[in-house]
C-alpha positions in Angstrom: 17.5 26.4 0.3 14.4 28.4 1.1 13.9 32.1 1.8 11.8 32.9 4.9 10.2 35.9 3.1 8.9 33.6 0.3 8.0 30.7 2.6 4.6 29.9 4.3 5.8 29.7 7.9 3.1 31.5 10.0 4.8 31.7 13.4 3.0 33.3 16.3 3.6 34.3 19.9 0.1 33.4 21.0 -0.7 30.0 22.7 -3.4 28.3 20.6 -6.8 28.1 22.3 -7.4 24.8 24.1 -3.8 23.5 23.6 -2.2 22.0 26.8 0.6 19.8 25.6 4.0 21.4 24.9 4.1 19.6 21.5 0.7 20.9 20.5 1.5 24.5 21.5 4.9 24.6 19.9 3.9 22.9 16.7 1.1 25.4 16.1 3.2 28.4 17.2 6.0 27.3 14.9 3.6 27.4 12.0 3.7 23.6 11.5 0.0 22.8 11.9 -3.5 24.2 11.2 -6.4 23.0 13.3 -9.8 23.3 11.7 -11.5 21.3 14.5 -10.5 19.2 17.5 -8.6 16.1 16.5 -8.2 17.2 12.8 -5.0 18.7 11.6 -3.4 20.0 8.3 0.3 19.9 8.0 1.8 23.2 6.8 5.2 23.2 5.0 7.4 23.0 8.1 5.3 20.3 9.7 5.1 18.3 6.4 8.9 18.5 6.1 9.3 16.9 9.5 6.7 14.3 8.8 8.4 13.3 5.5 11.8 13.0 7.2 10.3 10.6 9.8 8.6 8.7 7.0 11.9 8.4 5.1 13.7 7.0 8.2 11.0 4.4 8.6 10.9 3.6 5.0 14.6 3.1 4.7 14.7 0.8 7.8 11.7 -1.2 6.7 13.2 -1.7 3.2 16.6 -2.8 4.8 14.7 -5.3 6.8 13.3 -6.8 3.6 9.7 -5.5 3.9 8.0 -4.3 0.7 5.9 -1.2 0.6 2.3 -1.2 -0.6 -0.6 1.3 -0.2 -4.1 -0.1 0.8 -7.4 1.8 0.4 -8.7 3.7 3.4 -12.2 2.7 2.4 -13.0 -0.8 3.5 -16.1 -3.0 3.1 -17.6 -3.5 6.5 -18.2 -7.2 5.8 -14.6 -8.2 6.2 -14.7 -6.6 9.7 -17.9 -8.6 10.5 -16.0 -11.8 9.8 -13.5 -11.2 12.6 -16.1 -9.5 14.9 -14.0 -6.4 15.1 -16.8 -4.3 13.7 -18.2 -4.7 17.2 -14.9 -4.6 19.2 -14.0 -1.3 17.6 -17.5 0.0 17.1 -16.9 3.1 19.3 -14.1 4.4 17.1 -15.0 3.1 13.6 -16.4 5.7 11.1 -19.1 3.7 9.2 -21.5 4.8 6.5 -23.3 3.6 3.4 -22.4 4.7 -0.1 -24.9 5.6 -2.8 -25.1 1.9 -3.8 -26.1 0.9 -0.3 -22.8 -0.8 0.5 -21.7 -0.7 4.2 -18.3 0.8 4.3 -15.8 2.2 6.9 -12.8 4.4 7.0 -10.0 2.0 8.1 -8.9 2.5 11.7 -6.3 -0.2 10.9 -5.7 -2.8 8.2 -5.4 -6.3 9.6 -8.5 -7.5 7.9 -7.7 -5.9 4.5 -4.1 -7.3 4.4 -5.4 -10.8 5.3 -7.8 -10.5 2.3 -4.9 -9.7 0.0 -2.9 -12.7 1.3 -5.9 -14.9 1.0 -6.3 -13.9 -2.7 -2.7 -14.3 -3.8 -0.9 -16.8 -1.5 -1.4 -20.4 -2.2 1.9 -22.2 -1.6 4.7 -22.3 1.0 7.0 -21.3 -1.8 5.6 -17.8 -1.6 6.6 -17.5 2.0 7.8 -15.7 4.0 7.2 -12.0 3.2 6.4 -8.8 4.9 4.3 -5.9 3.5 4.0 -2.4 4.9 2.4 0.9 4.2 2.5 4.5 5.5 -1.1 5.6 5.4 -3.8 7.7 7.1 -6.0 6.0 9.6 -9.4 7.3 10.9 -10.8 6.9 14.4 -13.8 8.6 15.9 -12.1 9.4 19.1 -14.3 10.3 22.1 -11.7 12.8 23.4 -9.2 13.9 20.8 -6.4 15.7 22.7 -2.8 16.8 22.9 -2.6 17.7 19.2 -1.1 14.9 17.1 -0.9 12.6 20.1 -4.5 11.5 19.7 -6.4 12.6 16.7 -9.3 11.5 14.6 -7.1 11.2 11.5 -3.4 10.2 11.8 -0.5 8.8 9.9 0.6 5.2 10.7 3.2 2.8 9.5 1.6 -0.7 9.6 3.5 -3.8 8.5 2.3 -7.4 8.3 4.5 -10.5 8.1 3.3 -13.9 6.7 5.0 -17.1 7.5 4.5 -20.8 7.2 5.1 -21.7 10.8 5.9 -20.4 14.3 9.6 -20.5 13.8 9.2 -18.3 10.8 7.1 -15.8 12.7 9.7 -15.7 15.5 12.3 -14.7 13.0 10.1 -12.1 11.3 9.2 -10.6 14.6 12.8 -10.3 15.7 13.7 -8.6 12.4 10.9 -6.0 12.9 11.8 -5.6 16.6 15.4 -4.7 15.7 14.3 -2.4 12.9 12.1 -0.5 15.4 15.1 -0.1 17.7 17.0 1.5 14.8 14.0 3.7 13.7 13.4 5.2 17.1 17.1 5.7 17.8 17.6 7.5 14.5 14.6 9.7 15.3 16.5 10.9 18.4 14.2 9.4 21.0 15.1 8.0 24.4 12.8 5.0 24.4 12.2 1.6 26.0 10.6 -1.6 24.8 8.4 -3.6 27.1 6.1 -6.6 26.9 2.4 -5.6 26.6 -1.2 -6.8 26.4 -2.3 -7.5 22.9 -5.7 -6.0 23.5 -8.1 -5.8 20.5 -5.4 -6.8 18.1 -5.1 -10.3 19.6 -2.2 -12.7 19.3 0.1 -14.4 21.8 3.0 -11.9 22.2 3.3 -8.2 21.9 5.8 -5.4 22.8 5.3 -1.7 23.1 7.9 1.0 22.4 7.5 3.9 24.7 8.9 7.3 25.5 8.7 9.0 28.9 6.8 12.3 28.7 4.4 14.4 30.8 1.4 13.9 28.5 1.9 10.1 28.2 -1.4 8.1 28.6 0.3 5.0 29.9 1.9 4.7 33.3 5.1 2.8 34.2 7.4 3.0 37.2 11.0 3.9 36.7 14.0 3.2 38.9 16.3 6.2 38.8 19.2 4.2 40.2 19.4 1.6 37.4 17.1 3.2 34.8 14.8 0.2 34.6 11.1 0.3 34.1 8.3 -1.8 35.6 4.6 -1.9 35.2 3.8 -2.2 38.9 4.7 0.2 41.8 7.0 -0.8 44.6 10.7 -1.4 44.6 13.0 -2.2 41.7 13.5 -6.0 41.3 17.1 -5.4 40.1 18.5 -3.0 42.8 15.8 -2.6 45.4 15.5 1.1 45.0 12.1 2.9 45.2 10.3 3.3 41.9 8.8 6.6 40.6 5.8 7.0 38.4 6.5 7.9 34.8 4.0 8.8 32.1 4.7 7.1 28.8 3.8 7.8 25.2 3.4 4.6 23.1 5.1 5.2 19.7 5.2 1.7 18.4 3.6 -1.7 19.0 4.5 -5.1 17.5 2.3 -8.3 17.7 2.6 -12.0 17.1 -0.9 -12.4 15.7 -0.5 -16.1 14.8 -3.7 -17.3 13.0 -6.2 -14.9 14.7 -7.2 -13.3 11.4 -6.1 -15.9 8.8 -8.1 -18.6 10.4 -11.3 -16.5 10.6 -10.9 -15.2 7.0 -9.7 -18.4 5.5 -6.2 -17.4 4.4 -4.5 -20.7 3.8 -1.7 -22.3 1.8 -0.4 -25.7 0.8 2.8 -26.8 2.6 5.6 -28.9 1.1 3.6 -32.1 1.5 0.5 -30.6 -0.1 -1.3 -30.2 3.2 -3.5 -27.1 3.7 -2.2 -24.9 6.5 -3.2 -21.5 7.9 -1.0 -18.5 7.3 0.9 -17.3 10.4 0.9 -13.5 10.8 2.7 -10.8 12.6 1.7 -7.1 12.8 4.0 -4.1 13.5 2.7 -0.5 13.9 4.3 2.9 14.4 2.4 6.1 15.0 4.1 8.3 12.4 2.3 11.5 13.2 2.5 10.7 16.9 6.3 10.6 16.6 6.2 14.3 15.7 4.6 15.0 19.0 6.8 12.6 21.0 10.0 14.1 19.5 8.9 17.7 20.4 7.7 16.7 23.9 11.2 15.4 24.7 13.2 17.9 22.7 12.1 21.4 23.6 12.7 24.3 26.0 10.9 27.5 27.0 12.0 29.1 23.7 10.7 26.4 21.3 11.5 23.1 19.6 15.0 21.5 19.6 14.9 19.2 16.6 17.3 16.2 16.4 19.3 16.6 13.2 17.8 13.5 11.6 14.2 15.0 11.5 14.8 18.8 11.5 13.0 20.7 8.7 16.4 22.4 7.9 20.0 21.8 8.9 20.2 25.5 10.0 18.4 28.8 10.1 20.5 31.6 8.5 19.7 34.9 10.1 20.6 37.9 7.9 20.8 41.1 9.9 21.8 43.3 6.9 20.1 43.1 3.5 23.5 43.8 1.8 24.7 40.4 3.1 21.9 38.3 1.5 24.1 37.4 -1.5 26.8 36.1 0.8 24.3 34.1 2.8 22.8 32.7 -0.4 26.3 31.7 -1.6 26.9 29.8 1.6 23.5 28.1 1.3 24.3 27.0 -2.2 27.6 25.6 -1.1 25.9 23.6 1.7 23.4 22.3 -0.7 26.2 20.5 -2.5 26.6 18.3 0.6 22.8 17.7 1.0 22.4 20.3 3.7 19.3 22.5 3.3 19.0 25.8 5.1 16.3 28.4 5.7 17.5 32.0 5.0 15.7 34.5 7.1 15.8 37.5 4.8 12.6 39.1 6.2 12.5 42.8 6.9 11.8 42.1 10.6 13.7 43.1 13.8 16.7 41.0 14.9 14.7 40.0 18.0 11.9 38.6 15.9 14.3 36.7 13.7 16.2 35.2 16.6 13.0 34.3 18.5 11.6 32.5 15.4 14.9 30.6 14.9 14.6 29.3 18.5 10.9 28.5 18.1 11.3 26.6 14.8 14.2 24.8 16.4 16.6 23.9 13.5 19.8 22.4 14.9 22.0 25.5 14.2 21.5 29.2 13.8 24.0 31.0 11.5 24.2 34.8 11.7 25.3 37.2 9.0 25.8 40.5 10.8 28.5 42.8 12.2 31.0 40.1 12.7 30.8 39.1 9.0 31.0 42.7 7.9 34.1 43.4 10.1 36.0 40.1 9.8 34.0 37.8 7.5 33.2 35.6 10.5 29.8 33.8 10.6 28.3 33.4 14.1 27.0 29.9 14.8 24.8 28.8 17.7 24.0 25.2 18.6 20.3 25.1 19.4 20.7 22.2 21.8 23.8 23.1 23.7 23.6 26.9 23.3 27.3 26.9 22.4 28.4 29.8 20.2 31.3 30.0 17.8 32.6 32.6 15.3 33.8 30.9 12.2 35.1 31.7 8.7 33.1 30.2 5.9 35.7 27.4 5.4 35.6 26.6 9.1 31.8 26.6 9.1 31.6 24.3 6.1 34.0 21.9 7.7 32.1 22.0 11.0 28.7 21.3 9.5 30.0 18.6 7.2 31.5 16.9 10.2 28.4 17.4 12.3 26.2 15.8 9.6 28.7 13.2 8.5 28.8 14.4 4.9 
């Protein structure tokens, strides 16, 4: 439970200068982000709450899939990138420099080389395999054209996981486990997404799949059949039903790769098999743009009034709008009762107009708005509005508690 009057939530009516994407505009207007320079963002309390909720969904699903969390350094010696040649492949986006000792370093745009060095150091036997390690960490890329807010920044949060297996069959199993975990993650985040085979690009490997969300600001193009809701990479007619395809912009939110031995062979990451024969580690790589998910969710969950958060990632379960200061104790009592069931709410106790309070509630986009006003004074009824459906109800406190407990399955 938080009180708006004591919270740092700097909402604004003005559209931020240079912002074009709905997600960028709304996240700044809702007081979620501060932008000191293009492509660089600071998360304010509301934005950080959402980011943490997304991280927790990812972390829970990764742990259930048997992956173990680590945290690698953002600073990396450039020499390990020179071994794989990716110091040249990614030269345009790598942030490189020398420290006071003259060492050539970079801020990691990704961590395949670093994780391979870790496996090289500590894995020597097939008995240690298989395993999957993951982290949720900041990446740095010197983007030529940072744009659309968190969609493409110079500093961003990413979940990257890496599997290590003794053979191809093992990699296939690890890949399937991660693929299924990704389906669960994006579903729980409230996204309407697709998965499609993709080019492995600079990452390398034999097989890869992208997880994508249809949105106006998407940088990838696919073609959608409205009749059977299938997606293809080439224009023309649908191979399933023959209907004409329509162009659809897509946001990539996740990418998984069967890397094979691309990195382990170059970096000398080997182990002894059951017969004592030296073999090269077989790797997979699995990435999710954590901060990008914030933008993707807003892009596909908003209206002219503001954000419409899915319940799983919303900063609060509800915004409690108090229209009479004398009702703050009753609103607080309700919030404390909801807290018992793990439901956190934002109480708008500010000395602002009713219009400002309602507009901010819509802008911030918590799933429900609860109103303590005339109805409560007259009949102890709390007005509830569903942010997504616009449905309104007038409920007693007991009815409201039961409704929210059922809505959140608590």
